[in-house]
N, C-alpha and C positions, 0 to 999 in steps of 0.2 A: 490385424494379424500381420506380422512381419513376413514379407515375401521370401526372405532367406531363412526362415525358421525351419528347423529340422522336423521331419515328421515324427510324432511321438512314438510310433512303432519302432522306428530306427533308433531313436534315443534310448528307449527302454530295452531294446534288444542288446545294444552295445553295453549298457549299464548292467544288465543281468548277466551277460557273458563275462564281463570283467569281474563282477562280484563272485561268480562261481570260480573263476580262474584264481583270484586272490585267496578265496577261502580254501580251495584245494591246495594251493601253494603253501599256505600257512599250515594246513594239516600235515602235509608231507614233511615239512621241516620239523614240526613239533613231534611227529611220530618217531623220528630218529634224530633227536637233538644233538647227539654226539657227532654224527656225520655232518650235520649242518655246521656245527661249531668248528669242525676240522676244515671244512670248506672256507669258512670265514677267515680262519687263521692263514690258510694258504694264499688268500688274496694279498696279504701283507700290506694292508692299508690302515690297520688299527694297531695301537699298542697292545701287546700280548695280554695285559691285565684287563683290557676292555672287551676282548673277544667273547668271553662267556656271557657277559651282560648283553652285548649286542645280539648274540645268537639267540637269546631268550626274548628280547624286546622286539626284534625285527619281525618274526612271524606273528607276534601278537598285534603289532601295528598293521600288518598285512590282513589279518583276520578282521580287525575292527574296520578297516577300510572296505573290505568286501561286504561285511554286514551292513555298513552304513549306506553303501550304494543301492541296497535293496529297497530302501524306504525313501519316499518323497521328502520327508522332513529332514533327513540326514544326508541326502544325496550330495550336497555341496561339501559337507565335512568329509564324506567318503572320497570325493574327488580330490580334495586337497591332500588328504592322507595317502590315498592311492598314488597320486602324483609324486609325493615324497618317497614312498616305498619303491615304486617302479623307477623313478628317476635316480635314486641312490643306487639301486641294483644295476641299472644300465650304465651309469657313470663308472661304477666299480669294475664292471666287465670291460668297458672301453679303455680304462686306464691300464688294466692288465694286458689286454690285447696289444695296445700301443707299446707296452714295455716288452712284448714278446713272451709274456708269461701266460701261455695258452694251454699248457699240458696239465690243467687241474679241472676238477669238476666244478660246474657253475654254482652248485648249491641250490639250484632253483627247484629241485625235486622232481622235475619232469623226466619222463622216460626212465623211471627208476634210478635217477641220479647218476647217469652216465653221459652227461652233456659237457663237452669241453668248451672253454671260452673261445669265441670267434666273433668276427664282425657280423656273421649271420645271426648270432645271438643278440647282438646290439640292434640289428635290423628288426628282428622279431619283437624285441622290447619296444622299439620305436612304434611299430604297428599297434602294440598293446596300449602305449601312451596315447596314440591317436584315437583308438576305440574308447579309451577312458574319457577323453575329452568330449567325444560325441555322446557318450553315455551320461555325462554330467549335464547335458543341455536339457532345458525344460521341455523342448519340443513345441510345436505349434499348439494353438489353443483348441484344436478340433477334439471332439469327444471320441473316445475309443468305443468300439462296438465289439461284440463277441469274437468276430473273425480276427480282429486286431490282436486279441490276446493269444489266439492260436498262432498268429504270425510271429508274435514275440517269442513264444515257446519254441517254435520251429527254427526261427532265426538264431535264438540263443544256443540251441543244440548244434546247429550248423557251425557257428563260430567256435564253440568248444571243441567240436570235432576237427576243425581246421587247426586249432591250437595244438591239439594232441598229435595230429599228423605232422605239423611243423616241428614239434619237440622230438618226435621219433626220427624224422629226417636229420635234425641236428645231431642227435645221438649216434645215428648210423653213419654219418658222413666220414668220420675218420676211418672206420672199417672199410667203407667203400673205396676210399682213396688208397688204402693199403692193398686191397684186392686189385685195383687197377695198376698199381706199381709193380705187382708181381707178374702181370701178363705182358 
């Protein structure tokens, strides 16, 4: 057994949380495809004729990545696809923030679609990429027992709750800044 191998509870917790986050993100985009397509267009990174196709394929790739992370046999494919999806989204946000183009919705679907582009969003996505990398690890060879599965479930719920809280903070930040400037 490798002394540096990740505990399988931690690996499975990260993988399950990222699977849920990717699946929820895909569902939120597909639920209101017109809004997501408008967000993609506002990024101004693709030719106009490519926007509708991208807006349909991106959430499907996100959903496939999330589903693949749930199963041992497809975890590595889910990691690669998840890395591509999250990496592309993070790069697109970073390019627009660097250009000063921050007054648009991120299109990520969190906090009911009211999150503006910011370096904080890039940082959040970097944390997600790190969790994805941890979740793709096979973990140590130790066998899991019943309490480990409860730990995975609890840890997954905790990570999803932290993700939701971070999304809400990102969505509310511009409003808070505006309130502070008034006082």
